[in-house]
C-alpha positions in Angstrom: 16.6 -19.7 -31.6 19.4 -18.0 -33.1 22.6 -19.7 -31.2 24.7 -16.1 -31.5 22.1 -14.2 -29.4 23.7 -13.8 -25.8 21.5 -15.1 -23.0 21.0 -14.3 -19.6 21.5 -16.7 -16.5 17.9 -17.7 -16.1 18.4 -20.0 -13.1 20.0 -17.0 -11.2 17.4 -14.5 -12.3 14.4 -17.2 -11.2 16.4 -17.7 -7.8 16.5 -14.1 -7.1 12.8 -13.5 -7.7 12.1 -16.4 -5.4 14.4 -14.8 -2.6 13.1 -11.3 -3.0 9.6 -12.7 -2.7 10.5 -14.1 0.7 10.7 -10.4 2.0 7.1 -9.2 2.8 5.9 -12.6 1.7 2.4 -13.8 2.5 1.0 -17.1 3.3 -0.8 -17.0 -0.1 2.4 -16.7 -1.9 2.3 -13.2 -2.7 4.2 -10.0 -1.1 3.0 -6.9 0.7 5.9 -4.3 0.3 4.1 -1.2 0.7 6.5 1.8 -0.1 8.8 3.1 2.9 7.5 0.1 5.2 10.0 -2.3 6.6 9.9 -4.9 3.9 10.4 -2.0 1.4 13.6 -1.0 3.0 14.8 -4.5 3.4 14.2 -5.5 -0.2 15.9 -2.2 -1.5 19.0 -3.2 0.6 18.9 -6.9 -0.9 18.7 -5.4 -4.6 21.7 -3.1 -3.9 23.9 -6.2 -2.7 22.8 -7.9 -6.0 23.6 -4.7 -7.9 27.2 -5.0 -6.6 27.3 -8.7 -7.5 26.6 -7.5 -11.0 29.5 -5.1 -11.0 27.6 -2.2 -10.5 27.9 0.7 -8.3 24.7 1.6 -6.6 23.9 5.2 -5.1 20.6 6.4 -3.5 19.5 9.8 -5.0 17.6 12.6 -3.4 14.3 11.2 -4.2 15.3 7.8 -2.5 15.7 5.9 -5.9 18.4 3.3 -6.0 20.5 4.0 -9.2 23.5 1.5 -10.2 25.8 2.4 -12.8 28.3 0.6 -15.3 30.5 2.8 -17.4 30.6 2.7 -21.1 33.4 2.9 -23.7 32.3 6.5 -24.7 32.7 8.9 -21.8 30.5 11.4 -23.4 27.5 9.1 -24.2 24.4 9.3 -22.3 23.2 6.5 -20.4 20.8 3.6 -21.4 18.6 3.2 -18.4 16.7 -0.1 -17.4 14.7 -1.0 -14.5 11.5 -0.9 -12.5 10.5 -1.1 -8.8 10.4 -3.5 -5.7 7.5 -1.7 -3.7 4.2 -3.7 -4.0 0.6 -3.0 -3.2 -0.7 -4.8 0.0 -1.1 -8.4 -0.7 0.1 -8.1 -4.1 1.9 -10.4 -6.6 5.9 -11.3 -6.5 6.2 -10.3 -10.4 4.8 -6.8 -10.6 7.8 -4.4 -10.6 10.3 -6.9 -9.3 10.6 -8.8 -12.4 11.6 -5.7 -14.4 14.0 -4.8 -12.2 15.8 -8.0 -11.2 15.9 -8.8 -15.1 17.5 -5.5 -15.5 20.3 -6.4 -12.8 20.8 -9.6 -14.7 21.2 -8.0 -18.0 23.9 -6.0 -16.4 25.5 -8.9 -14.9 25.3 -10.9 -18.3 27.0 -7.9 -20.1 29.9 -7.9 -17.5 30.4 -11.7 -17.4 30.2 -12.0 -21.0 32.4 -9.1 -21.8 29.8 -7.5 -23.8 31.2 -4.0 -25.0 28.7 -1.2 -24.5 29.3 2.3 -25.9 26.8 3.9 -23.6 27.0 3.7 -19.9 24.3 1.2 -18.6 22.1 2.5 -15.6 19.8 0.1 -13.5 17.2 1.9 -11.4 15.0 0.9 -8.6 12.3 3.5 -8.5 10.7 4.2 -5.2 7.1 4.1 -4.6 5.7 3.4 -8.1 2.3 1.8 -6.6 1.6 5.1 -4.8 1.7 7.5 -7.8 5.1 6.7 -9.7 6.8 9.0 -7.0 10.3 8.0 -7.7 10.4 8.5 -11.3 8.1 11.6 -11.2 11.0 13.1 -9.1 13.6 12.2 -11.4 11.5 13.9 -14.5 11.0 17.2 -12.3 7.2 16.3 -11.9 6.9 15.8 -8.1 5.8 18.9 -6.2 6.5 20.2 -2.8 2.8 19.5 -2.0 3.0 15.9 -3.1 5.7 15.5 -0.1 2.8 15.8 2.4 0.7 13.2 0.9 0.5 9.9 2.9 1.6 6.4 1.5 -0.2 3.3 2.3 2.5 2.4 4.9 1.4 5.5 6.8 4.5 7.4 6.0 4.4 10.7 4.2 6.2 10.9 1.1 8.8 13.3 2.8 9.5 10.9 5.7 9.4 7.8 3.3 12.1 9.4 1.3 14.2 9.9 4.4 13.5 6.4 5.4 15.0 5.4 1.9 18.1 7.4 2.3 17.0 10.3 0.3 17.0 14.1 0.9 13.2 15.4 0.3 14.4 19.1 0.9 16.8 18.7 -2.1 14.9 16.9 -4.6 16.2 19.1 -7.6 19.5 17.0 -7.1 17.5 14.0 -8.2 16.1 15.6 -11.3 17.5 14.9 -14.8 17.5 17.1 -17.7 15.5 16.5 -20.9 17.8 14.5 -23.2 20.0 12.9 -20.2 19.4 9.4 -21.1 20.1 7.8 -24.4 17.1 5.3 -23.7 14.9 3.9 -21.2 13.5 0.3 -21.5 11.4 -1.3 -18.8 10.2 -5.0 -18.8 7.0 -5.6 -16.9 4.4 -8.3 -16.7 1.2 -7.6 -18.9 -1.3 -7.8 -15.9 -3.8 -8.7 -18.6 -4.8 -11.5 -21.0 -4.0 -10.2 -24.5 -0.6 -12.0 -24.9 -1.9 -15.2 -23.4 -5.0 -15.1 -25.6 -2.7 -14.4 -28.7 -0.1 -17.1 -27.7 2.3 -14.4 -28.3 5.5 -14.4 -25.8 6.2 -10.5 -26.0 4.3 -7.5 -25.9 5.8 -4.3 -27.5 4.3 -1.4 -26.0 2.9 1.2 -28.2 2.3 3.7 -25.5 0.8 4.2 -21.8 -2.4 5.3 -21.8 -3.7 8.7 -20.6 -5.8 8.8 -17.5 -8.7 11.3 -16.5 -10.5 11.2 -13.4 -13.6 13.1 -12.4 -15.7 13.3 -9.1 -19.3 12.8 -9.7 -22.0 14.1 -7.4 -25.8 13.3 -8.0 -28.1 15.4 -5.8 -31.9 14.3 -5.3 -34.0 14.4 -2.4 -33.9 12.0 0.9 -37.4 11.0 1.8 -38.8 8.3 4.0 -38.9 5.2 1.9 -42.1 4.0 3.4 -44.1 7.1 2.9 -43.0 8.6 -0.4 -44.6 7.0 -3.6 -42.3 5.7 -6.3 -43.7 8.4 -8.7 -42.8 11.0 -6.3 -39.2 10.2 -5.6 -36.2 12.1 -6.7 -33.8 9.2 -6.1 -30.0 10.1 -6.5 -29.1 6.4 -6.6 -31.4 5.6 -9.3 -29.6 8.3 -11.4 -26.3 7.2 -10.4 -27.1 3.8 -11.5 -28.3 5.0 -15.0 -24.9 7.0 -15.1 -22.9 3.9 -14.7 -24.9 2.2 -17.3 -24.3 5.3 -19.7 -20.6 5.2 -19.2 -20.4 1.5 -20.2 -22.6 2.1 -23.1 -20.5 5.1 -24.4 -17.3 3.4 -23.9 -18.1 0.5 -25.7 -19.9 2.0 -28.6 -16.6 2.4 -30.7 -13.7 0.1 -31.4 -10.5 0.4 -29.5 -8.7 -0.5 -26.3 -10.4 2.3 -24.4 -11.8 1.7 -20.9 -14.2 3.6 -18.7 -14.8 2.9 -15.0 -17.0 3.9 -12.1 -15.0 2.4 -9.3 -16.2 4.0 -6.2 -19.8 5.0 -4.9 -20.9 6.5 -1.8 -24.7 6.6 -0.8 -26.1 9.3 1.6 -27.6 9.2 4.0 -27.2 5.4 3.4 -30.1 3.9 5.5 -32.1 1.3 4.3 -35.4 3.1 4.9 -34.5 6.5 3.5 -34.7 7.2 -0.4 -31.1 8.3 -1.3 -30.5 12.0 -1.4 -27.1 12.1 -2.6 -24.5 9.8 -4.3 -20.8 10.4 -4.9 -19.2 8.5 -7.4 -15.9 8.5 -9.5 -15.5 8.4 -13.4 -12.3 7.1 -14.8 -11.4 7.3 -18.6 -8.4 5.6 -20.2 -6.9 5.5 -23.8 -3.9 6.0 -25.5 -5.3 9.0 -27.6 -6.0 12.1 -25.6 -8.5 13.1 -28.0 -10.4 10.0 -27.7 -10.6 10.4 -23.8 -12.1 13.8 -24.5 -14.5 12.7 -27.1 -15.9 10.0 -24.8 -16.2 12.4 -21.8 -18.1 14.9 -24.0 -20.6 12.2 -24.9 -21.1 11.3 -21.3 -21.2 14.9 -20.2 -23.8 15.5 -23.0 -26.3 13.0 -21.5 -26.0 13.8 -18.0 -28.8 16.4 -17.9 -31.3 14.0 -19.5 -30.4 11.4 -17.1 -30.9 13.8 -14.2 -34.4 15.1 -15.6 -35.9 11.8 -15.8 -36.6 11.8 -12.0 -36.0 15.1 -10.9 -32.0 15.0 -9.8 -28.9 16.9 -10.8 -25.5 15.6 -11.7 -22.1 17.6 -11.5 -18.9 16.4 -12.7 -15.6 17.9 -11.5 -12.3 16.9 -12.8 -9.8 15.9 -10.3 -6.7 14.4 -12.0 -5.3 13.8 -15.3 -2.4 11.9 -16.7 -1.5 12.6 -20.5 -0.9 9.6 -22.7 2.7 8.7 -23.3 3.8 7.2 -26.6 6.9 5.0 -26.6 9.9 5.7 -29.1 9.5 3.8 -32.5 13.3 3.1 -32.8 13.2 1.4 -29.4 10.1 -0.4 -30.1 11.9 -1.9 -33.2 14.8 -2.8 -31.1 12.4 -4.8 -28.9 10.6 -6.5 -31.9 13.9 -7.5 -33.5 15.4 -8.8 -30.5 12.3 -11.0 -29.9 12.4 -12.3 -33.6 16.1 -13.1 -32.9 15.1 -15.6 -30.2 12.3 -17.1 -32.3 9.6 -15.3 -30.0 6.4 -14.0 -31.2 5.7 -10.3 -30.5 2.6 -8.2 -30.6 2.0 -4.3 -30.4 -0.2 -3.1 -27.5 -0.8 -0.4 -25.4 -0.3 -0.4 -21.5 -3.5 0.1 -19.7 -1.7 0.7 -16.5 0.7 3.3 -15.4 4.4 2.8 -15.3 7.5 4.6 -14.5 8.3 4.5 -18.1 5.7 7.3 -18.7 7.8 9.9 -16.7 10.9 8.6 -18.4 9.6 10.1 -21.9 10.4 13.4 -20.7 14.0 12.6 -20.4 14.7 10.7 -23.7 13.3 8.0 -25.9 11.3 5.3 -23.7 9.9 1.8 -24.3 8.4 -1.0 -22.5 8.0 -4.8 -23.2 5.5 -7.1 -21.8 5.4 -10.6 -21.0 2.4 -12.7 -20.3 0.6 -12.9 -17.1 -1.5 -16.1 -16.5 -5.1 -15.4 -16.7 -4.2 -11.8 -16.7 -4.2 -11.8 -12.7 -2.2 -9.0 -11.2 -2.1 -7.1 -7.6 -2.9 -10.5 -6.3 -1.1 -13.3 -4.4 -2.2 -15.4 -7.5 -0.2 -13.1 -10.0 2.0 -15.6 -12.1 4.2 -15.4 -14.9 5.6 -18.7 -15.8 9.4 -19.4 -15.8 9.9 -19.7 -19.4 8.4 -16.3 -20.1 10.3 -14.8 -17.3 13.7 -15.8 -18.9 12.2 -14.8 -22.4 11.6 -11.3 -21.1 15.1 -10.9 -19.7 16.6 -12.0 -23.0 14.6 -9.8 -25.0 15.7 -6.9 -22.7 19.2 -7.9 -23.2 18.9 -8.0 -26.9 17.1 -4.8 -27.0 19.8 -3.2 -25.0 22.6 -4.2 -27.0 20.7 -3.2 -30.2 20.1 0.3 -28.9 23.7 0.7 -28.1 
C-alpha cells in the first residue's frame, strides 16, 4: 500500500458498528430498527453524538434527515455529501446502511484529526426511512408527494407522523428540498448484498448505476369449479396459467446476456380451497436492469406471449403497471476517483451495477453521484446473518476517504 494515503481509524469505526448494532439488536445478532420506531429514534440520537465528536454540526431538516456539516476553505463551493441510513428492515443485518453512514462519520473525523484541508464543505447525512421507500432522499430531491405522507411504515407510523417523531416538519417539506446543482458530489459506501465481489476476489465494487425497476400487477382469470367433478380436459385453471407465466418470465429474462433480473414475488390464489379449481390468481411481476430500454424489451416479450399462454386452457391474463423507478447512472468522474482511491491502497476494484435501490439514485437529481460496494459474505443481506468482515469494512472507509479527497 502507498504509505502517503491517509487512513481512517479502523478500530473506532468497528467499535461504533458494534455499539450501534446493540440498538434494536436481536438474539440472532442482527438488528430491528424499522423507521420511526423507538430503536430508530435512539440510533439517530447516538449517531448525532458521534457526528459532534467528529467536529460536525448536525441538524434535522424538515424531512427528518440528520445532516451534519463541516465548512470548507471555499465559502462559495457546493458541498461534497457522504452518508447512508441507520433504519433497517425487521430482523435485518447490522451493516446495511449503518456501514455507509458510520464510515462517512469516520471520514469526517479523520479529515478533522489529520488536518486535511478541503476546499468544499463536507456534509454527512443520515437519511430517514431508506428501507421503506428511500423517503428521506426523495424529500431532499423534491420527489416526495403529499400523498406519500399518508403511507404507513412497517413501524405502524404514517410517514407524516414518523417525520414528526424524528423532529422534522412534514407540513414544510419544501424546506428540505435541495436544488439541482446544489451538491458538488454525493458518494455512498454500501455493502454489496450479493456475491459478485466475493466470487471475483475483488475488494471494491465501483457502481456504474442503480437499476431501474418496474412493477406490474398480473391477474389471471379462469373458472372456479368443483375439483372432484370437473374433468382435467374441461378445466380453466387460473393457477396452471399463472405457473406457466412464472416460467415464461424466467425464460425471457435469462434468454439474453446481462445483469437483468425478473421476479414473480407474490402470488394469491382464489378461492384458495383444496377442493376447488382456482378461478383467479393475482401475482406480481418485477423487472430490473440498468437500461430502461432493456426493461421495456423484456416486458414486451413477456406481454407478447400472455395471450398464447392464456388460450392454452381458456383463461385470460391482464398486466397492470403499478410502479416505476428509472435507472440512475453514476458519474464517470466520481467512479474514476473511487477506482483511483482503491488502486492507491492496492485494492482490486470491479465495475458493476447495483441491483438494489439506494438513496444515491435520488441524489443524482441534485448533482454528480456515485457508490462503492464492499463484499458481503455469501451475498447474505436483510438477514441477521449479514456479514462484511472487518478488513473489508475498513477498506471501504479508506477508499471513501480517498475518493472524497480526490473529488475535492
